[in-house]
N, C-alpha and C positions, 0 to 999 in steps of 0.2 A: 498515816493520817490521810484521809481522802479529802479531796477538795469538794466544796459544796457544788451542787448542780446549779447551773444557770440555765433557766428555761427561757427560750426565745418564744415570743408570741407573734405569730404571723397574722396580720390583720387582713382578712379577706375584703375585697372591694364591695362596697355597698351597692344596692340597686341604683341609687342616684348616680354614683360614679360610673356604673356600667351604662346607664342611659345617656350620661354626658358623653362618654367615649363613643357610643353608637351615633350620637348626634354629630360629633366631630367627623366620624367616618362617612355618614350620609352627606354632610356638607362637602367633604373631600371628593366623594363620588359625583355629587351634583355639580361641582365646579370643574370637573374633568381632571382633577389631580390624581384620582385613583381609577384604575380600570375596574370593570365589573368583577373580574376574577380576583383581583387584589382586594377589592372591597369585601367580597364573600370570605376570603381567607382571613382577613383582619377581623371581620365580624365574628367569625368562629373563635378567634383568639380572645376577643373581648368576652364572649359568652362563657368561655371555659376558664377565664383567668382566675388564678388562685391568689394572686398578690397584686398590689398596686403597681409594682414594677412590670408585671406582665401587661397590665393595661397601658402603661406608658409606652411599652415596646410596640403594642399594636397601633398606637397613635403617632409613632415616630415619623417625623418629617411633615406633619400636618399642623397647621396653626391651631391654637387652643380653642378657637371658636370666634366667629364673627356674628354678632346679633343680627345685623342686616342680612347677611347671607342665610342664616337660619330662618329668618322671617320669610325671605323670598322663596326658599326651598319648601317651607311649609305651605305657603300660599299657592305655589305651583302644584303641589301635591293635592291640595283641596280642590283646585280648579279641575285638575285631571279626574279626580274622583267624582266630581259633579257631572262631568260628561258621561262617565260610565253609568252612573245612577240614572241619568236622563235617558240614555239609550235603552237601558233595561226597562224603565217604565214605559217608554214608547213601544217596545217590542211586546210587552205584556198586554197593553191596550189593543194591539193589532191582532192578538190571537183570536181565532174563531170562538164564538160563544157556545157554551154547552148548557142548556137550560136544565135546572134541577126538575125532577118529575113533579107533576101536579100533586096537590095535597092528598088526594084520594089514593094515590099509588104508594106502595110500601117498599118496593124493591125494583132496581134496574140492573140487569146483568149487562156486562160489557165484554165484548170479545169478537172473534172472527167466526165463531160457530153460527150456523143458521139458527134462528130462534132467539138470538140475543136481543135484549131490549134496545141496545145500542150496538149495532154491528159495524165494526171498523174493518175495512178492507186494506190492511197493511200487514206485511210479513213480520214486522216488529211487534205486533200485537198477538198475544197468545189466544188460542181458541176460547178458553174460559179465563179471561184476563183479570177482571175485577167485578166488584158488585157494590152498588150504592144502595144503602138501606136506610129507611126512616126509623129512627129510634127516639121515641118521644116526640119532641119538637125539632130535633136535630137530624141532619143527614150525616151518615158515617160511610166513608169509602173504605172498602176492604180489598186488598190484593189477594187474588186466589192462587198464589204460587206461580205467577207469571214468570216467563224466562227473562224478559227485559225490564221488568219492574213497573211499579206504579209509583208516581211521584206526586207530591202535593207541595206547592210553593218551592220547588227545587230539591226537596228531600225525599229520598226513597222511603216508602212506608213498608212496614211489616205489621200485619194485623190491621186493625181499624183506626181511622183518623177522622175526626169530625171536620166537615167541610162546610163552607158558607159561600154565598155569592161573592164573586171577586177573587176567590182562590184560583191559583193556576194549577191545573192537573195535567199529568202526562201519562199516557199509556204507551209503552214502548217508545216510538219516536214521534207520536202524535200528541200535540199540546193543545189545550183548550183553556178558556177562562170561564169559570162557572158563573151562570146568571140565574136569577130567580125565575121560577117557572110560571 
């Protein structure tokens, strides 16, 4: 006679439990109880934990959470992020302006080659770098296979991307803020 099988059911930690554990780790790192390397190692354990026991092991030696500490840590993070956003906005406003062509023009070539509509004298700019074309009522910026890329608002483009006044564009290492013509 064989004995009946007893199945054990392992309950995986929920996302809420993982977020709580990560919050405890952040608080521990913010209060100086965990070094940066220890924090990263324990965070890896939390993200890959298969059981609640593994979560508890990752939080060993840390208090279960202090609401005041969490509030302070969150507030400091928000204040720090505000400074970064403010510096970014200030930098963008200080970029040199690049006027979109007048309404009668349909195309503007950008590059180092003589004869470009916008000739940029920088080694990071390809000879035939990009092209700005009027398509209907919109302006579309195309990268022409440049070596160092064409970027719009911090993202490298492939093909064409619609641009408007206020957008940040970069050709190689040269950055501009688009203005209406």
